[in-house]
C-alpha positions, 0 to 999 in steps of 0.5 A: 610481829604484826603491824597495822598501818593506817592511811590517815587522811583516807580514814579521817575523811571517812570518819568525818563524812560518816558522822557529818549528819550528826553535826556533833559539837562541843557544847561550850564553844561549838567546836566540831567533834564528829570526825573525832567520834568516828576516828576513835571508834574506827581505831578501836574497832580496827585494833580489836578486830586485827589484834596487831602488836604495833599500830601506826598512822601515816599522814600527809604533811604538805604536798608531795614534792616528787609528784609535783615535779612530774605533774604540777596538776597532781591532785589539783582537782580536789576540793579544799579540805572541809573546815571541820576536818582542818580544825579537828586534825590536830586533836585527831593526831593528839588522840591517836598518840594517846591511844597508843598509835604511833604517828608518822608524817614528813613534810613534802612526802606523801603518806602513801610513800611512807607506808610503802617504805614501812612495808618494805622495811618491816616485811624484810624483817619478817613482820606482817603488815596490814595496810588500812586504806581504800586507795587502789594504789596499795594493791602494788604492796600486797604479797607475802606477809602484806595484805590490804584491808579496804573499808566498805565501799561507799555505794554498798557499805553492807559488803563490809571490810575486805581483806585483799591478798594477791588473789583478791587484787588480781580478781579485782583488777585483772592483773597481779599486784606487780602490774598494778602500777603499769595498769594505773599508768595506762588507765590513769587515776582520776582521784589523783588527777593523773590522765591515762590514755584517752579511750583506754579502759580497764579491759583494754589495759588488762588485755595489753598487759596480759599479752605484753607483760608490762608497760614497757612491753606494751609501748614496745608493741605499739605498732601491733596493738589492738584495737589498731586505733590506739597505735599512734596515740600510744607512740605519741604519748609514750613519754607521758605514760612513762611519767604516769608510771613514776607517779603511781609507783610508790617510792620506798627509799625514805627513812622509817624508824619504827622506834619503841612501842607506844603504850596507850594512855588510858587516863590521858584519853579520859582527860581528852574526851572530857576536855572535848565534851565527848561524854558518850564516847568517854562512858563507853571507853571507861566501861571498856577499861572497867573504869565506868563512872556512876550513871548519876554522874554521867554528863549528857552527850554533846548536842548538835548545833541547832538547825545545822544543815550538812553539806552534800557528801562528796563521792568518796572516789572523787577524794580518795581513789576508793578501791571499790 
């Protein structure tokens, strides 16, 4: 069986910012619908291109208890979620279920850990998994029947989606999937507010891990590390860097019950799109399912709010730990 496992908020943010300039609103009450338009297109495009047997979307639900225990400042640097996303999120989840994608979330557990848990359980059962996320942390899950599908980089969307197998992960980071967590512990992860060793960048981290095997090997070799200027720092901050490793290594011991497959509710999706006044999206959806309404009955697409000026778009890597 082939699974599509989607990092929900990672794709929601991308859907929102991709459509933000359009400023789409429900005409009757100006409820925002831009993220919903982008989200639906993304889900349908992914399902069509990947042809999975089962689809699941994982969302965060509150903070991550295990991360906050180690680092109270975890993700504290991130801006508040845009109000338009907050308002649309319940509708995004409702639409997701109507489209036949299962929704998984658990309060106090990060979606990344839930995805990693699902990957462990499903791959052990012989299923293939495609993880959809820009988050570089998922490199540690890649291998065997598991690949990562990373969206186009914000800075160069022409590159398109990239499928990451172990060779691609190693090419990108300089270390194999099994060493991604060690690598991130050393260099840190600015998107999650995890500071690495000051002055230690990717090249130095790769050099150390290549020479000493893993993070513990690097820490054990502190007296002989090159460049020499890092030796005292590594010894002084060994405990904190081990803490980093706990932060960036996924936990995979949570419960995950895939349950029965969920069928797409075509009539329910049509009713949802009509309710949200997403008329152009509704027409495309009906045409895809051979249920197109007569053109004379088609209603106009939702109008943008007049003279609305979108806020500047934040860099994706500041929010989502973008891979590229």
